[in-house]
N, C-alpha and C positions, 0 to 999 in steps of 0.2 A: 504494500500500500504506500502511496506516495505522500509527500508533504502537501501536495495539492488537494488530496482527498481530505486531509485533516483540516486544511484551511477552509475548504468548502463547508464542512460540517460546522466549524466554528463560526463561519460567516452566516450560516443559516440560523444558528442559535443566537447570534447577535441581532438579527433583524426582528423587530417587534412582532410583525405579523406571523412569521413562521414560528417564533417562540410561543406565541399565544395559541396557535393551532396545535402545536405539538403538546403544550401543557394541557389543553382541553382533551386531547386524545389520551394522554396519560391519566389524567384525573377522572374524566367522565366517559371515556371510551368513544366519544363522538366529537367531530370537529366543530359542530355548531355552537358549542359552549364557549367558543373563543371570543364572542362579541363582535366579530367582523361580519361585513356583509357577504353575500354569497360569492360574488366575483373575487373578492380579496381572499376568501377562504379557499376557493378553488386554485387560485394562483399559488398560495402558500402550500397547499397540499401537493401541487405539481412539483414545486421546488424541493419539498421535503422528500418526495418519492425519488426524484433524480439524485438527491444526496444520499439515498439509501437509508434514511431514518424511518420511513414508513413504507408499508406495502398494502396493496388493495387485495383483500381476500376474495375468494370466488363468489361469495354472497354480496359483494359490493362494499362491505365494511372496511374501514381503514384500521390498520394494526401498526402499532409502534414496533420498530425493529431494535429492541434493546441490545441485541447481539452486535449491532453496528458500533456501539461504544466500546465493547470488548475488542472488536477487530481493530479499532483505532488505538486502544491501549497496547495491544500486542504489537502493533506496527511500530509504536514509538518506544517500546521497552528495550532497554539495552541488555544484551546477554550478560548473565552473571559469570564473571570469570571463574573457571574451575580452580579449586584449591588443590595444591599438591598434597600427596599423602602426608608429608611432614606437617603442612599447615593444618590439615584436618585433625591430626593428633594434638597439635598445640591448641587449636580451638576447643577441643573437647576437654582438655585438662586445665587450661588457663582461663580464669575469669578476672577481668580487669587487671591482668598482669600477675595474679597470684594463682598458685596451684590449688586446685580443688583437693587433689590427692596426688601422692607420688605413684606413678604407674607401676603396676606389678609385672606386666608383661615386659620382657627384656627389650624388645625392639622399640616399644613406645617409650620406655624409660630412657633409652639412649637418645632418642629425639629430644625429649624434654631436657635431659642433662646437657646436651649439646647447646640447646637454646640458652640455658642458664649460664653455661660457661662463657657465653659471649659478653657477659658483664665484666669479665676480667680481661684486662689488656695483656697481650703477649709481651713478655719481657719485663713486666712490672712485678715487683715483690710486694706481697701483702702479709700483714700480721694476721694471726688467727682471729683477732677481734674484728678486723676489717672484713675478713671473709665471712664471719658470722653475721655481721650487720648486712652485708650484701645479700646473703642467702635468706636471712629472716624476711626480707622484702618479698620473697617468693613463697615461703612456707614456714610455719612455726617450728617444724622439726628441722632446723637448720643443720644440726649435727649429722642427721642422716643424709641430707643433701651433700654436705661436705665430705662425708665418708664415701658416698657413691661417686662423687667427682674424682676423688683421689683413687679409689679402687679401679675406676674406668680410665684412669690416666688422662683425664681432662685437666686436672690440677695435680701438681707435684708438691710434696711437703718435705721440709728438712728443718729441724730445730724450730718448730712452730712458725715457720715462714713458708708461705704458699706462693706459687706462681702458675700461670696457665701453661700447660704443656701439651694440650691436644684440643681436638674439636675443630670445627670449621672456622675459617677466618673470612670475615666480610671484606670485600675489596674496597 
């Protein structure tokens, strides 16, 4: 469906006579309730029919095509970009930047831990207290997160000093 079709429908709804006839059809089921004279009503009905907003039934009655509005909405809807599998995992476990829970499945846990590891800059040394503060922003059980990050070699530790040693690096 083209932008011209959308403009046509909006133009029909902007015109008082077509809007009144369409409203009368929606509310009363008959165009005569629009308050317009016969010729003006017929012209408005003709324009509404050409715009696809109404159709004439076999018995001569006019029927509003509500589906036309759905067609226009679908024509203007932008496709939702599909999320990668990693993004889907993060969306299911993170709410406003905090973990709902620490994933129990290993593959999902690695995705979440890799995301958390991004907080730490490669080459920078962190005290245990700094690591705890950063991890507490994600989950109350920061000790478990710290242990998982070290066990999975995303962080390294020596003498209570931590540094990032793995995970993906954003360019």
